[in-house]
C-alpha positions as CSV (number, residue, x, y, z in Angstrom):
1,X,16.1,8.5,29.2
2,X,12.7,6.8,30.6
3,X,11.5,9.8,31.4
4,X,12.4,11.9,28.1
5,X,11.1,9.0,26.5
6,X,7.4,8.3,28.9
7,X,6.7,11.9,28.9
8,X,7.0,12.4,24.7
9,X,4.5,9.2,24.8
10,X,2.2,11.0,27.3
11,X,2.2,14.1,24.6
12,X,1.8,11.8,21.5
13,X,-1.9,11.1,23.4
14,X,-2.1,14.9,24.3
15,X,-1.6,15.7,20.2
16,X,-3.7,13.0,19.0
17,X,-6.9,14.1,20.6
18,X,-6.0,17.8,20.3
19,X,-6.1,17.0,16.4
20,X,-10.0,16.2,16.6
21,X,-12.5,18.8,16.3
22,X,-14.4,17.9,19.6
23,X,-11.6,18.2,21.7
24,X,-10.0,21.7,21.9
25,X,-6.9,23.1,23.5
26,X,-7.6,22.7,26.6
27,X,-6.1,19.3,26.9
28,X,-2.9,20.5,27.1
29,X,-3.7,21.9,30.6
30,X,-4.6,18.4,31.1
31,X,-1.7,16.8,30.0
32,X,0.5,19.9,32.2
33,X,-1.3,18.5,35.4
34,X,0.2,14.7,34.5
35,X,3.3,15.8,34.4
36,X,3.3,18.2,37.6
37,X,1.7,15.1,39.3
38,X,4.5,13.0,38.5
39,X,7.5,14.2,40.7
40,X,5.4,15.6,43.0
41,X,3.5,12.4,43.3
42,X,6.3,10.2,43.2
43,X,7.6,12.0,46.3
44,X,4.7,12.3,48.3
45,X,4.3,8.4,47.7
46,X,8.3,7.9,48.7
47,X,7.8,9.5,52.3
48,X,3.8,9.7,53.6
49,X,1.6,6.9,54.3
50,X,-1.3,9.0,54.3
51,X,-1.3,9.5,50.2
52,X,-1.7,6.0,49.1
53,X,-5.1,6.0,51.0
54,X,-5.8,9.5,49.8
55,X,-5.0,8.5,46.3
56,X,-7.0,5.2,46.6
57,X,-10.2,7.3,47.8
58,X,-9.7,9.6,45.1
59,X,-9.7,6.5,43.1
60,X,-12.4,4.6,45.0
61,X,-14.9,7.8,44.3
62,X,-14.1,8.0,40.7
63,X,-15.2,4.5,40.2
64,X,-18.3,4.8,42.0
65,X,-19.4,8.3,40.0
66,X,-18.1,6.3,36.6
67,X,-21.6,5.6,35.0
68,X,-22.7,9.3,36.0
69,X,-19.8,10.1,33.3
70,X,-20.7,7.9,31.0
71,X,-24.6,9.0,31.2
72,X,-23.5,13.1,30.9
73,X,-20.7,12.7,28.5
74,X,-21.3,9.7,26.5
75,X,-19.5,6.5,26.1
76,X,-16.5,7.4,24.5
77,X,-15.5,11.0,26.2
78,X,-15.8,8.9,29.9
79,X,-14.0,5.8,28.5
80,X,-11.0,8.9,27.3
81,X,-11.6,10.5,31.0
82,X,-10.8,6.8,32.7
83,X,-7.4,6.5,30.3
84,X,-6.3,10.0,31.6
85,X,-7.3,9.2,34.8
86,X,-5.5,6.1,34.9
87,X,-2.4,7.6,33.2
88,X,-2.3,10.0,35.7
89,X,-2.7,7.7,38.8
90,X,0.3,6.0,37.7
91,X,2.2,9.2,37.4
92,X,1.1,10.2,40.9
93,X,2.9,6.7,42.3
94,X,6.3,5.0,42.6
95,X,6.0,2.9,39.8
96,X,7.3,-0.8,38.5
97,X,8.2,-2.6,35.7
98,X,4.4,-3.5,34.9
99,X,3.2,0.0,36.1
100,X,5.4,1.2,32.8
101,X,3.9,-1.2,30.4
102,X,0.4,-0.2,31.7
103,X,0.7,3.5,31.2
104,X,2.3,2.6,27.5
105,X,-0.9,1.2,27.1
106,X,-3.0,3.9,28.3
107,X,-1.1,6.1,25.9
108,X,-1.8,3.6,22.8
109,X,-5.5,3.7,23.7
110,X,-5.6,7.6,23.7
111,X,-4.2,7.0,20.2
112,X,-6.8,4.6,18.7
113,X,-9.7,6.5,20.5
114,X,-8.8,10.0,19.1
115,X,-8.5,7.8,15.4
116,X,-12.2,7.6,16.3
117,X,-12.9,11.0,16.5
118,X,-12.3,12.3,13.0
119,X,-9.1,13.8,13.4
120,X,-7.7,16.2,11.0
121,X,-3.6,15.3,9.4
122,X,-2.0,16.4,12.8
123,X,-3.2,13.1,13.7
124,X,0.0,11.9,11.6
125,X,2.5,13.8,14.1
126,X,0.8,12.1,17.1
127,X,1.7,8.5,15.3
128,X,4.8,9.5,14.3
129,X,6.0,10.9,17.6
130,X,4.3,7.8,19.6
131,X,6.3,5.2,17.7
132,X,9.4,6.9,18.2
133,X,8.4,7.4,21.6
134,X,7.7,3.5,22.1
135,X,11.0,2.6,20.7
136,X,13.0,4.3,23.4
137,X,10.7,3.9,26.0
138,X,10.7,0.1,26.0
139,X,14.2,0.4,25.2
140,X,15.1,2.6,28.4
141,X,13.0,0.5,30.4
142,X,14.7,-2.6,29.6
143,X,17.8,-1.2,30.3
144,X,16.7,0.4,33.3
145,X,15.4,-3.3,35.1
146,X,18.6,-5.4,33.7
147,X,20.5,-2.6,35.4
148,X,18.6,-3.4,38.8
149,X,19.1,-6.5,38.7
150,X,22.7,-6.9,38.7
151,X,23.3,-4.3,41.4
152,X,23.0,-0.6,42.6
153,X,26.2,0.4,40.9
154,X,24.5,-0.6,37.7
155,X,27.1,-2.8,36.5
156,X,28.3,-6.6,37.2
157,X,31.0,-6.4,40.1
158,X,34.7,-7.3,38.5
159,X,36.6,-8.9,40.6
160,X,40.4,-8.4,39.9
161,X,43.0,-11.5,39.8
162,X,45.7,-9.7,40.9
163,X,47.4,-5.7,41.8
164,X,49.5,-5.9,38.5
165,X,46.3,-6.9,36.4
166,X,45.3,-4.1,34.3
167,X,41.8,-3.4,34.3
168,X,39.5,-5.8,32.5
169,X,36.9,-2.7,31.6
170,X,37.6,0.0,30.0
171,X,36.8,3.7,31.5
172,X,34.5,4.5,28.7
173,X,32.2,2.1,29.0
174,X,28.7,2.6,29.4
175,X,25.2,1.5,28.8
176,X,24.8,3.2,25.5
177,X,26.9,2.9,22.9
178,X,27.2,4.5,19.5
179,X,26.2,0.4,17.8
180,X,23.1,0.4,20.1
181,X,22.0,3.9,19.3
182,X,22.8,3.1,15.0
183,X,20.0,0.0,16.1
184,X,17.4,2.0,17.8
185,X,18.2,4.7,15.3
186,X,17.3,2.7,12.5
187,X,14.0,1.2,14.5
188,X,13.0,4.7,14.8
189,X,13.5,5.3,11.2
190,X,11.3,2.3,9.8
191,X,9.0,3.6,12.6
192,X,9.0,7.0,10.4
193,X,8.8,4.9,6.9
194,X,5.6,2.8,8.3
195,X,3.5,6.1,9.1
196,X,4.4,8.1,6.3
197,X,3.8,4.5,4.1
198,X,0.1,4.4,5.9
199,X,-0.4,7.7,5.4
200,X,0.7,8.3,1.9
201,X,-0.5,4.5,0.1
202,X,-3.7,4.5,2.1
203,X,-6.7,7.0,0.9
204,X,-7.9,8.9,3.0
205,X,-5.9,8.1,6.0
206,X,-5.4,11.3,7.1
207,X,-9.2,11.6,8.1
208,X,-8.5,9.2,10.9
209,X,-8.6,5.3,11.1
210,X,-12.2,5.2,11.4
211,X,-13.2,7.7,8.7
212,X,-13.8,11.5,8.4
213,X,-17.1,11.3,10.6
214,X,-16.9,12.3,14.1
215,X,-18.2,9.3,16.1
216,X,-19.5,11.5,19.3
217,X,-21.5,13.8,16.8
218,X,-24.7,12.4,15.0
219,X,-24.5,12.1,11.1
220,X,-28.1,14.8,11.7
221,X,-26.5,17.2,13.4
222,X,-22.5,17.2,12.3
223,X,-21.3,17.0,8.7
224,X,-18.3,17.8,7.3
225,X,-17.7,19.5,4.1
226,X,-17.5,18.0,0.9
227,X,-19.0,16.2,-1.9
228,X,-22.1,13.3,-1.6
229,X,-23.8,10.9,-3.6
230,X,-27.4,12.5,-2.5
231,X,-28.5,15.4,-1.9
232,X,-31.1,15.7,1.9
233,X,-32.0,19.2,2.9
234,X,-33.6,20.9,6.1
235,X,-31.7,18.1,8.5
236,X,-30.2,21.0,11.0
237,X,-26.9,21.0,12.3
238,X,-23.2,21.9,12.2
239,X,-21.5,21.8,9.3
240,X,-17.3,21.6,9.9
241,X,-15.0,23.4,7.7
242,X,-12.7,20.9,6.1
243,X,-9.7,22.1,4.1
244,X,-8.5,19.3,3.5
245,X,-7.1,19.2,-0.2
246,X,-8.9,17.4,-2.3
247,X,-8.0,18.4,-6.3
248,X,-4.8,19.6,-7.5
249,X,-5.2,21.5,-11.2
250,X,-2.8,22.7,-14.1
251,X,-3.7,24.4,-17.0
252,X,-0.4,23.8,-18.9
253,X,-1.6,25.8,-22.1
254,X,-3.1,28.8,-20.6
255,X,-0.6,31.8,-20.3
256,X,1.4,31.4,-16.5
257,X,-1.0,28.4,-15.5
258,X,-4.0,31.0,-14.8
259,X,-7.2,30.4,-16.2
260,X,-9.3,33.5,-16.4
261,X,-12.6,32.0,-16.5
262,X,-15.4,30.5,-14.1
263,X,-14.0,27.5,-11.8
264,X,-17.3,25.3,-11.5
265,X,-15.5,21.8,-11.4
266,X,-18.9,19.7,-12.2
267,X,-19.3,16.5,-10.8
268,X,-22.6,15.3,-11.5
269,X,-26.6,16.2,-12.1
270,X,-29.8,15.5,-9.7
271,X,-32.8,16.0,-11.2
272,X,-35.5,14.3,-9.1
273,X,-36.8,16.4,-5.5
274,X,-38.8,14.0,-3.2
275,X,-39.4,15.6,0.0
276,X,-36.5,17.0,1.2
277,X,-33.6,14.6,-1.3
278,X,-32.1,15.1,-4.2
279,X,-31.5,12.2,-7.0
280,X,-30.6,11.5,-9.9
281,X,-33.4,9.6,-11.7
282,X,-33.8,10.7,-15.3
283,X,-31.4,10.8,-18.5
284,X,-30.1,11.1,-21.6
285,X,-33.0,13.7,-22.1
286,X,-35.2,13.2,-25.5
287,X,-35.0,17.3,-26.1
288,X,-35.3,18.4,-30.0
289,X,-33.8,21.5,-30.6
290,X,-31.1,22.6,-32.9
291,X,-28.8,21.8,-30.5
292,X,-25.7,19.8,-32.1
293,X,-24.7,16.3,-30.2
294,X,-21.9,15.4,-29.6
295,X,-21.1,11.8,-31.0
296,X,-18.7,9.5,-28.6
297,X,-15.6,8.4,-30.2
298,X,-14.3,4.8,-29.7
299,X,-10.7,5.3,-28.9
300,X,-10.1,1.2,-27.9
301,X,-8.8,2.3,-24.8
302,X,-10.3,1.4,-21.6
303,X,-8.7,4.4,-19.7
304,X,-9.6,7.4,-22.3
305,X,-12.9,8.4,-23.5
306,X,-13.6,10.9,-26.6
307,X,-16.2,13.2,-28.0
308,X,-16.8,15.4,-31.7
309,X,-16.0,18.8,-31.1
310,X,-19.0,20.2,-31.5
311,X,-16.9,23.5,-32.4
312,X,-19.0,26.6,-30.5
313,X,-16.9,27.2,-28.0
314,X,-12.9,27.3,-26.2
315,X,-11.2,23.9,-25.6
316,X,-9.1,24.6,-22.1
317,X,-7.0,21.4,-21.1
318,X,-6.5,20.3,-17.6
319,X,-4.3,18.5,-16.0
320,X,-6.1,17.1,-12.5
321,X,-4.9,15.1,-9.5
322,X,-8.2,14.0,-7.4
323,X,-7.8,12.5,-4.4
324,X,-11.3,10.6,-3.8
325,X,-13.7,9.8,-6.3
326,X,-17.4,9.8,-6.0
327,X,-19.8,7.4,-7.9
328,X,-21.2,10.5,-9.9
329,X,-18.3,11.6,-12.0
330,X,-14.8,13.2,-12.3
331,X,-14.8,16.8,-11.5
332,X,-13.7,18.8,-14.5
333,X,-15.0,21.7,-16.4
334,X,-17.8,22.1,-18.2
335,X,-18.6,20.1,-21.7
336,X,-15.3,17.5,-21.4
337,X,-14.5,16.4,-25.2
338,X,-11.7,14.1,-23.9
339,X,-10.7,12.0,-21.0
340,X,-7.7,10.6,-20.3
341,X,-6.6,8.7,-16.9
342,X,-3.6,7.6,-15.5
343,X,-4.6,3.7,-16.2
344,X,-7.8,3.3,-14.7
345,X,-10.9,2.3,-16.6
346,X,-13.1,5.1,-17.3
347,X,-16.5,5.4,-20.1
348,X,-19.1,8.2,-20.2
349,X,-22.2,8.2,-17.7
350,X,-25.0,6.4,-19.5
351,X,-27.5,8.2,-17.1
352,X,-26.2,11.6,-18.0
353,X,-27.0,13.7,-20.7
354,X,-23.2,13.4,-22.2
355,X,-20.3,14.7,-20.8
356,X,-19.8,13.6,-17.2
357,X,-17.1,11.1,-17.0
358,X,-17.3,7.9,-14.4
359,X,-15.0,5.6,-13.5
360,X,-15.3,1.6,-13.5
361,X,-12.4,0.7,-12.2
362,X,-9.7,2.8,-10.3
363,X,-5.6,1.8,-10.5
364,X,-5.3,2.8,-6.9
365,X,-7.1,4.8,-4.0
366,X,-6.2,8.2,-6.3
367,X,-6.5,9.4,-10.0
368,X,-4.9,11.5,-11.9
369,X,-6.5,12.3,-15.6
370,X,-5.7,15.0,-18.4
371,X,-9.0,16.1,-19.6
372,X,-9.7,18.6,-22.5
373,X,-12.9,20.4,-22.4
374,X,-15.0,22.8,-24.3
375,X,-16.2,25.8,-22.5
376,X,-19.2,27.0,-23.9
377,X,-20.6,30.8,-23.1
378,X,-23.7,31.8,-24.1
379,X,-24.4,36.4,-24.2
380,X,-27.5,37.0,-22.2
381,X,-28.9,38.2,-25.3
382,X,-28.8,34.8,-27.0
383,X,-30.5,33.1,-24.2
384,X,-32.9,35.8,-23.9
385,X,-34.2,34.6,-27.5
386,X,-34.1,31.0,-26.9
387,X,-37.8,29.4,-27.4
388,X,-40.2,28.2,-24.7
389,X,-41.8,25.9,-25.9
390,X,-40.7,23.2,-23.7
391,X,-43.3,21.2,-24.1
392,X,-43.2,20.2,-27.2
393,X,-39.5,20.4,-28.0
394,X,-39.0,17.6,-25.2
395,X,-40.9,14.4,-23.9
396,X,-43.3,14.4,-21.5
397,X,-41.7,12.1,-19.0
398,X,-38.8,14.4,-19.2
399,X,-40.3,17.2,-18.6
400,X,-42.2,16.3,-16.3
401,X,-39.3,15.0,-14.2
402,X,-37.6,18.6,-14.8
403,X,-40.5,20.6,-13.8
404,X,-41.6,18.9,-10.6
405,X,-41.6,20.6,-7.5
406,X,-43.5,20.2,-4.2
407,X,-43.3,24.1,-3.4
408,X,-46.6,25.1,-1.3
409,X,-49.1,27.6,-3.1
410,X,-47.9,30.6,-0.9
411,X,-43.8,29.7,-2.1
412,X,-45.8,29.9,-5.6
413,X,-47.2,32.8,-5.5
414,X,-44.1,34.7,-3.8
415,X,-42.2,33.6,-6.8
416,X,-45.0,34.7,-9.7
417,X,-44.7,38.0,-7.6
418,X,-40.8,38.3,-8.0
419,X,-40.6,37.5,-11.6
420,X,-43.8,38.6,-13.2
421,X,-42.3,42.3,-14.4
422,X,-39.7,39.7,-16.8
423,X,-40.9,37.7,-19.8
424,X,-37.6,35.6,-20.7
425,X,-36.8,32.4,-18.8
426,X,-33.5,34.1,-18.5
427,X,-34.4,37.6,-17.1
428,X,-36.7,35.3,-14.4
429,X,-33.8,33.2,-13.3
430,X,-31.6,36.2,-13.1
431,X,-34.4,38.0,-10.7
432,X,-34.7,34.6,-8.7
433,X,-30.9,34.4,-8.6
434,X,-30.2,38.1,-7.2
435,X,-33.0,37.5,-4.5
436,X,-31.4,35.2,-3.1
437,X,-27.8,36.5,-3.1
438,X,-29.6,39.8,-1.7
439,X,-29.2,40.8,2.1
440,X,-32.7,39.1,3.2
441,X,-30.7,35.8,3.2
442,X,-27.8,34.6,5.0
443,X,-25.3,32.0,4.3
444,X,-24.5,30.2,7.5
445,X,-23.2,26.7,7.7
446,X,-25.2,26.6,11.2
447,X,-28.2,24.6,8.9
448,X,-31.5,25.1,10.5
449,X,-33.9,22.5,11.2
450,X,-36.9,22.4,8.4
451,X,-40.1,20.9,8.5
452,X,-39.7,17.3,6.7
453,X,-42.2,17.6,4.2
454,X,-41.5,21.5,3.5
455,X,-38.3,22.2,3.8
456,X,-37.6,25.3,1.3
457,X,-41.2,26.4,1.8
458,X,-40.3,27.0,5.3
459,X,-36.6,28.5,4.0
460,X,-37.8,30.9,1.6
461,X,-40.6,32.3,4.1
462,X,-39.2,31.9,7.3
463,X,-35.6,31.0,8.0
464,X,-33.8,32.4,5.1
465,X,-30.1,31.2,6.3
466,X,-28.6,28.2,5.0
467,X,-25.9,27.0,3.4
468,X,-25.4,26.3,-0.7
469,X,-28.0,22.9,-0.9
470,X,-31.3,25.3,0.8
471,X,-30.3,28.0,-2.1
472,X,-29.8,25.7,-4.9
473,X,-32.3,24.0,-4.2
474,X,-34.6,26.8,-3.4
475,X,-33.8,28.6,-7.4
476,X,-34.4,25.1,-8.9
477,X,-37.9,24.4,-7.5
478,X,-38.5,28.0,-8.1
479,X,-37.6,27.7,-11.6
480,X,-39.9,24.9,-12.2
481,X,-43.1,26.6,-10.5
482,X,-42.6,28.6,-13.6
483,X,-42.3,25.6,-15.8
484,X,-38.4,25.6,-16.5
485,X,-36.6,22.9,-16.7
486,X,-33.6,22.9,-14.3
487,X,-31.5,20.4,-12.3
488,X,-28.9,20.8,-9.5
489,X,-25.3,20.1,-10.3
490,X,-23.4,18.7,-7.2
491,X,-19.1,19.8,-7.7
492,X,-16.2,22.1,-6.3
493,X,-16.0,25.8,-6.9
494,X,-13.5,28.1,-7.0
495,X,-9.6,27.3,-6.1
496,X,-6.8,28.5,-4.8
497,X,-3.6,29.5,-6.8
498,X,-0.4,28.3,-5.9
499,X,2.5,30.2,-7.4
500,X,5.1,27.7,-6.6
501,X,3.3,24.6,-8.4
502,X,1.4,26.9,-11.0
503,X,-1.7,25.2,-10.0
504,X,-5.1,25.5,-8.7
505,X,-5.6,24.0,-4.9
506,X,-9.0,22.9,-4.6
507,X,-10.1,21.7,-1.1
508,X,-12.7,19.8,0.7
509,X,-14.2,23.0,1.8
510,X,-14.8,24.3,-1.7
511,X,-17.5,21.6,-2.4
512,X,-20.5,23.3,-3.8
513,X,-24.4,22.6,-5.2
514,X,-25.5,25.1,-7.9
515,X,-28.3,25.1,-10.6
516,X,-28.6,24.5,-14.5
517,X,-31.6,25.7,-16.5
518,X,-32.2,24.5,-20.2
519,X,-32.2,26.8,-22.7
520,X,-33.6,25.5,-26.0
521,X,-30.6,25.6,-29.0
522,X,-28.5,26.4,-26.2
523,X,-28.2,23.2,-23.3
524,X,-27.6,23.9,-19.6
525,X,-26.6,27.5,-18.5
526,X,-25.5,28.0,-15.0
527,X,-26.9,29.9,-12.1
528,X,-25.8,30.2,-9.0
529,X,-27.6,32.1,-6.3
530,X,-25.5,31.3,-2.9
531,X,-24.3,34.5,-1.6
532,X,-20.8,35.0,-1.1
533,X,-19.6,33.7,2.4
534,X,-16.4,34.2,4.4
535,X,-15.2,32.0,7.1
536,X,-13.4,33.8,9.0
537,X,-9.9,33.9,10.3
538,X,-8.1,30.8,10.9
539,X,-6.6,30.1,14.1
540,X,-2.5,29.3,14.7
541,X,-3.5,25.9,15.3
542,X,-5.4,25.7,12.4
543,X,-2.7,27.5,10.1
544,X,-0.1,24.7,11.3
545,X,-2.8,21.6,10.3
546,X,-3.8,22.9,6.8
547,X,0.2,23.3,6.6
548,X,0.4,20.1,7.6
549,X,-2.0,18.6,5.3
550,X,-0.9,20.2,2.2
551,X,2.9,19.0,2.6
552,X,1.3,15.6,3.3
553,X,-0.6,16.1,0.0
554,X,2.1,17.1,-2.1
555,X,4.3,14.0,-1.1
556,X,1.0,11.7,-1.8
557,X,1.3,13.8,-5.7
558,X,5.0,13.7,-5.9
559,X,4.7,9.8,-5.3
560,X,1.8,9.0,-7.2
561,X,2.5,11.2,-10.7
562,X,6.9,10.4,-10.5
563,X,6.5,6.7,-8.9
564,X,3.3,4.8,-9.7
565,X,1.5,7.5,-11.9
566,X,1.8,8.5,-16.0
567,X,2.8,11.2,-15.9
568,X,6.7,10.9,-16.3
569,X,9.3,11.0,-14.6
570,X,10.7,7.6,-12.7
571,X,7.6,5.3,-12.8
572,X,7.9,1.5,-12.0
573,X,6.4,0.5,-15.3
574,X,9.4,2.7,-17.6
575,X,11.9,0.9,-15.3
576,X,10.5,-2.8,-16.3
577,X,10.9,-1.0,-19.7
578,X,14.5,-0.7,-19.2
579,X,14.6,-3.9,-17.9
580,X,13.6,-6.0,-20.5
581,X,15.1,-3.6,-22.9
582,X,18.6,-4.4,-21.6
583,X,17.8,-8.0,-21.3
584,X,16.8,-8.5,-24.8
585,X,19.9,-6.3,-26.1
586,X,21.9,-8.5,-23.9
587,X,20.4,-12.0,-25.4
588,X,19.2,-11.4,-28.9
589,X,22.2,-12.7,-30.7
590,X,21.7,-16.1,-29.1
591,X,18.2,-16.5,-28.1
592,X,16.4,-14.5,-30.9
593,X,14.4,-12.2,-27.9
594,X,13.8,-9.5,-30.2
595,X,12.6,-10.8,-33.7
596,X,12.2,-8.7,-36.6
597,X,14.3,-6.2,-35.4
598,X,16.9,-5.3,-38.3
599,X,19.6,-4.0,-35.7
600,X,19.9,-7.4,-34.0
601,X,21.2,-8.7,-37.0
602,X,23.8,-6.4,-38.0
603,X,25.0,-5.8,-34.1
604,X,28.2,-7.8,-33.4
605,X,28.0,-10.6,-30.8
606,X,31.0,-10.2,-29.2
607,X,29.9,-6.6,-27.4
608,X,26.9,-8.6,-26.3
609,X,29.2,-11.3,-24.5
610,X,31.4,-8.2,-23.0
611,X,28.3,-6.6,-21.3
612,X,27.1,-9.9,-20.2
613,X,30.3,-11.3,-19.2
614,X,30.3,-8.1,-17.2
615,X,27.1,-8.2,-15.7
616,X,27.6,-11.5,-14.4
617,X,31.4,-10.7,-13.0
618,X,29.1,-7.9,-11.2
619,X,27.3,-10.3,-9.6
620,X,29.4,-12.6,-8.6
621,X,31.9,-9.2,-7.0
622,X,28.8,-8.2,-5.4
623,X,27.3,-11.8,-3.7
624,X,31.0,-11.9,-2.4
625,X,31.1,-8.6,-0.9
626,X,28.2,-9.1,0.6
627,X,29.0,-12.4,2.1
628,X,32.5,-10.9,3.2
629,X,31.1,-7.7,4.8
630,X,28.4,-10.2,6.5
631,X,30.3,-12.2,8.1
632,X,32.6,-9.0,9.1
633,X,30.0,-7.2,11.1
634,X,28.9,-10.1,12.7
635,X,32.1,-10.9,14.3
636,X,32.5,-7.2,14.7
637,X,29.3,-7.2,17.0
638,X,30.4,-10.2,19.0
639,X,33.9,-9.5,19.3
640,X,35.9,-6.9,21.5
641,X,39.1,-5.4,20.5
642,X,41.1,-7.6,22.8
643,X,39.0,-11.0,21.6
644,X,40.0,-9.9,18.2
645,X,43.7,-9.9,19.0
646,X,43.0,-13.1,20.7
647,X,41.8,-15.2,17.3
648,X,44.8,-13.4,15.9
649,X,46.9,-15.3,18.2
650,X,45.3,-18.7,17.9
651,X,45.4,-18.3,14.3
652,X,49.7,-18.0,14.9
653,X,49.3,-21.0,17.4
654,X,47.8,-22.8,15.0
655,X,49.4,-22.6,11.9
656,X,53.0,-23.5,13.8
657,X,51.3,-26.3,15.0
658,X,50.2,-27.9,11.1
659,X,53.9,-27.2,10.4
660,X,54.6,-29.8,13.1
661,X,52.1,-32.0,12.0
662,X,49.5,-31.9,14.5
663,X,45.4,-31.1,13.0
664,X,44.1,-28.2,14.4
665,X,40.3,-28.5,13.0
666,X,37.4,-28.6,15.4
667,X,40.3,-28.6,18.3
668,X,40.1,-25.8,21.7
669,X,42.9,-24.2,22.8
670,X,43.3,-27.0,26.0
671,X,43.3,-29.8,23.5
672,X,45.9,-27.8,21.1
673,X,47.9,-27.6,24.2
674,X,47.3,-31.0,25.0
675,X,48.7,-32.1,21.6
676,X,51.7,-29.8,22.0
677,X,52.8,-31.0,25.0
678,X,53.3,-34.3,23.2
679,X,56.0,-33.1,20.9
680,X,59.7,-32.9,21.3
681,X,59.8,-29.2,19.5
682,X,61.3,-26.6,21.3
683,X,59.5,-23.4,23.0
684,X,56.5,-25.3,23.9
685,X,56.0,-23.5,27.1
686,X,55.4,-20.0,25.0
687,X,52.8,-21.7,22.4
688,X,51.2,-23.1,25.9
689,X,51.4,-19.5,27.2
690,X,49.8,-18.2,24.3
691,X,47.0,-20.9,24.2
692,X,46.3,-19.9,28.0
693,X,46.3,-16.5,26.8
694,X,43.5,-17.0,24.4
695,X,41.2,-18.7,26.6
696,X,41.6,-16.2,28.9
697,X,41.1,-13.1,26.8
698,X,38.4,-15.0,24.7
699,X,36.4,-16.5,27.5
700,X,37.3,-15.0,30.8
701,X,37.1,-11.1,29.3
702,X,40.5,-10.3,30.1
703,X,42.4,-7.5,28.6
704,X,44.7,-8.1,25.8
705,X,46.7,-5.0,24.3
706,X,48.8,-4.9,21.5
707,X,52.1,-4.7,23.0
708,X,51.4,-7.7,24.6
709,X,50.2,-9.6,21.1
710,X,52.9,-8.5,20.0
711,X,55.6,-9.6,22.5
712,X,53.8,-13.3,22.7
713,X,54.0,-13.8,18.5
714,X,57.7,-12.6,18.7
715,X,58.2,-15.5,21.1
716,X,56.4,-18.1,19.0
717,X,58.7,-17.0,16.7
718,X,61.6,-17.9,18.0
719,X,60.7,-20.7,19.7
720,X,59.8,-22.0,15.8
721,X,63.2,-20.9,14.7
722,X,65.1,-23.1,18.1
723,X,66.1,-26.7,17.3
724,X,64.3,-29.5,18.2
725,X,65.4,-31.5,21.2
């Protein structure tokens, strides 16, 4: 058992490292080498003296070259290599108790190091394996230590008093019994609950204790897909695909739960571009046109916001569970009219021009909310007919903000060449969108390093490859050179339909940036220049990790919505209401707890009295049962079967002596024997024999079978019937 549990601990460290994006599947080869070094190394260490000199030389060489490891690999990889070297060294030699403790410590340090590398949700399986294996490993090590101390046979020597004495130990006696296995099983179950509680209760725990970022890679060279409050383009580096779920959306009023429109989940907008950073500066914009403005409605509820409908679009209801909340706003379809959260405080974002909801105070790490959106779709003919006198319809400050750009003159000329044959802003925007989506550009997550002061110019004229941030930034700035107000929108695009749940699942790799163009009298219209991107086939390990992530996420949704959420089912609030209602129903005839309830005055007090009496009786019976059960369990854990029979024998003797006027309270068996000898009763020798048998069985671990107990009890009964001398 010690070897199996120790090997499982080693495997947990290997699994933890494999769950990170930095360490590949080759780490399992190192784990295999460690497991092979265990029996081979112990055998060589036991048989040959030169083996220790050889391994000591290897250790000295590794210690001398450790600075080179740090310089070539970095600090944390060198530390991981050192930990695994110590593990291998310990495994390849004979081990004492302290060596096992050191080996377990190295396994724990590997788990901690993996948490700093931005692991995926598979780290949860490694943590669970570590906790359960650690319990069994420490138990097995303690058993091995104690058995080595009491003798080579593993059990204490038992000396027989006489040849006809029965064996004091059962032939089935072993180191492990069902009681011990149950106790260890309960500890393992508690460890599993602890791991599940950490994963289900802490926000983004599946991303690693230290966050989603990999501390081995600088932030400017590797990032993970997902939303951010600001956008900085042209930094270069690889964007790591993260398929962890972040949103779950239901359309309860749509046929079969499917939505037939475009899935753009808006979270916030950015209108200011400086050097290479998009940020939010303006809003609400001062624009005068025929477009109807939606006025906020006072709901009197901090968990709900509402606006008056414009009556121009299609009303779509969404029920959304969101794992991560950004500072920009709650993602939903465009133009929400009413948003109701699960108890978290929400409000309309005052910096936006409307239809974006921000969270003021979260009820928990996740949030569930119900949205009713008025999705407006304008035809190309309507947008082509839109007015173009932006400078007369907008304030000078807002027009300057929404048309400001830093593109070079050669890029401006390129934009004019691409749009010179088109007359309306709509056609110009579609032409530039089609050009950016053409084969002349390549969508890739390997972002090129672009010049600091002209990143978009370099992207359009030279690199022509990148991800959505570059494409959206390019289209927005190109349209601004034509005097057309634009801004970029951050959110999620698309969704994976889950037939079993009848819902859409949105993951972090669906985070997206697109463009909105303002058309007078019609409002903001979406344009998306990013070409289609195929991430390629997912590896087998990727499928396993993604499946674990989805399963863990469904458990979080179930817990959130059915236990602490608002969406029906068994909620804590409902349980509280039930308790208060039962309390009021039971005590109202006596206390008037429910004032103003007409049913209270008509309901008879007898029924309430019966209910209250029954409740108190149940509580009393439950308390007595728990006390009896606890005492029975305590005695059952401390006494053997023979000792329990000895207790029965002592009770019989005590009752017989009490009939003779002897006080038996707080007296030992020896004291009772002396008191019995001082009487004139017959059968004193049987009482003395019974008390001596009790002492031998209770404190000497001697056997007492059922037939012997019956014989002693029979002798006591005969002695009680015999006349006094």
